[in-house]
C-alpha positions, 0 to 999 in steps of 0.5 A: 733290769740288768745295766752294764755298770753293775757287773763285777769288775774283772781282776788281774788277780784271777788274770794273773799272766797280765799282770805279769812282765812280759818274757820272750782222738777228738770228742765224738760230741763237737765237730769242726767250726766255723790301697785306702782303709774303710773307715766309714760307720753305716748309720743304719747298722751301727744304731739300732731303732731301740737306741733311736727310740730309748736315747740313754739306753744301749737299746756278720765269712763262714765259720768253716769250723770244718777246717777248710781252707808293703806296710800301711802307715798306722800313724794315718788310722783313726785311733792310737798314733804309736802302738805300744805307748800311744793310747790316750786314757780316757774315763773308760767304759767299765771294760778290762780286767783291772791290775789285781792286787788290791791296787787301785785299777787304772783308767780304761782305754776310752773306745774311739766308737763310744756315742757322744756324751761318753758309754751309754749303759745297756738296759735289758727287759726283765723277759730277755736273757741278758735281763736275767744273766747275772752280773758278771756273765755276757750272754752273746750272739753274732753279728751275721754276714760274710762267708757262706752268707755272700752265696745266700739268696739274702743280703747279710743279715746284720748290715741289712736287716733292722729286725735282726739288729733289734733282736740283737740288741733287745735279747743279748749283752754281747756280740761277736763279728761272724766274719767281719774281723777276719783276715779275708775281709779286714785286709783284702789285699797287702796292706790294705785294710777295709774296716767298714763292716767291722766298725759298724759292729763295734759302733752298734755295740757301743751305742747298745751298751753291749760288750764285743768278742773279737774273732779272730786274729790269727787262724789257718782258715779264711785268709786271703788268696794274697797271703797263702799264695804269697812268696814271703820271707820269714821276716816279711811274713813276721812283719805282715802278722805284726801289722795286722795284729797291731793295727786292728786291735789298736783300732778297737782298743777299749771296744773289744773286751775279748779277742780270740787271739789264736784260733784252732792251732791243734788238729783232731787226730789222736795225738792233737797235732800242731797244725804246721802244715795248715796253718801258715804262721805256725808252718813258717814262723814256728809255733813260737810266733804264738807267743809273740801275737799274745804279747803284741795284741797286749802291747796294743790293748792291755785292757783286754782279754786274750784267749785261745779258741777251739772246737772239740775241747768240749771235754778232758780230751786230747785237744783240750789237754794239749791246750791246758799244757800250752797255755800252763807253759805260757803262764810260766813264761809270762806270756799274757794269755787270759783265756781259753775258749770252748766253741761247743758245736754240739750235734745230737748224732754223737754223745755229750761228754760229761767232764765238759765242766771239769775241763773248764775248772782246769782252766779256772783253776790256772787263773784265767778265764774261760768262755763258752764262744760259739754254741749251738747244737744241730741234728737231723732234720724233717722236710720243715728243718725241724728236728724230731721232739726227742732231739729238740728236748736233748739239744735244750737239755744240752744247752742247759747242761753246758751254761750250767757249767759255765755257771759254776765255774767262777771265771766263765764269764762269757756265753755265746750263742752262734746264730740266731736264726737257722735259715742263716746258720752255717750249720746246713750249709756244712752238714747237708741234712742237719740243722734246728741248731739255734734258739728261736725260729724263723719268725723270731718266736722262742724255742725251748732252747731259748726258754731252758736257757733263760730258765737255767739263767733265773733259777741260778740267780735268783732260785726256782720260784722266781721262775715259777711265779713270776709273770714276766716268764710265762711264755717261756714256762708254756713253751717248756711245758709243751715241749715237756722240759 
């Protein structure tokens, strides 16, 4: 059984920037991604039924990947009273990248949402994805809510559906806020922070021994109207951004393992030009603001891994090249960039770039982490919202190929599936006529995509005989046999 405590400690020897002193045409197969603080936790959303039944075990705006488009008192917030130096140190929760160089790792910051009695160890059954994953690989999904769900004929899945939360806790070792950490949710009015839903996701993860990816600290989309339509000076806008980054990161210091610090900063044109019109921060403050955002986040939580994240970087292409050059330059200047995230929204209408692993590897060679942050594979669907058997098989193979690439790149440590049920996915809302992109049917039955992910994990870690002979995997063996996989 997989537990959180047996994960390999990540070191800054391989996250080289974290140990340095701080200094001053797109691929065809992928598509564009998706007056008081509220700190109240939802007891229903924060702790799953599994956590209640198994004490001691670790038992949510549209991602809008298509590219559509006064300062609070920090001391009054829960958490660190002083942003840069006021962190209290606790026993930690096994997170963070260490400090490398063979030195003794510092104590980890204690997450303020850790359950009473200390950090809970995650425990996943043999016949789950997290249960067969390597110790150093997080298998993730999202806390679905906000965005396109707000206009749907169902309530937000994460806070309203105990079965959904139970499923996430049983299958996955990592969770990402789908929308609840985006600007329009966290700071809906200037200087007014609403953390209720974001807090509930963090408390849920802590209660179930799961890691957390924070998505996203800066982006060109899903910003509130007061920000996009406001009349701010450069100095005021810079203060707004710094305050937001420091406020959010400090609140979740010791809780969130990886942050998407800057999301989708390059366009899909031939030159992969920087978003100097759509992205308010780059437009008004210049590309140099990227150094500052990473620096501020690192100062608030030195243990967290800080990422760039984008779509259409699923191979050696112009946009991926731009990130490689940017990150290389920042690392040379000591900017604390620790990772590169490939969203990996794929479609069966397009080919797959066979340089996917090569692209991840070159970032690995820089000494930074990589992650598959938002994978789904969609296709044209019939009246039952299903792809053809051929496309379903092809989608499953793409999941396996991407996962194997991550497994074969040493510092690829996170593989996150973007959604659980197709009826709740962002895909049909953004690409009419397409869907079937996730790994479970509507009643949580497993698709071939789920089973090929499980098989890939088992065979990588334990060999083909473990997959073929272990009775735990009988269900998935049958599903793959029926699908000809």
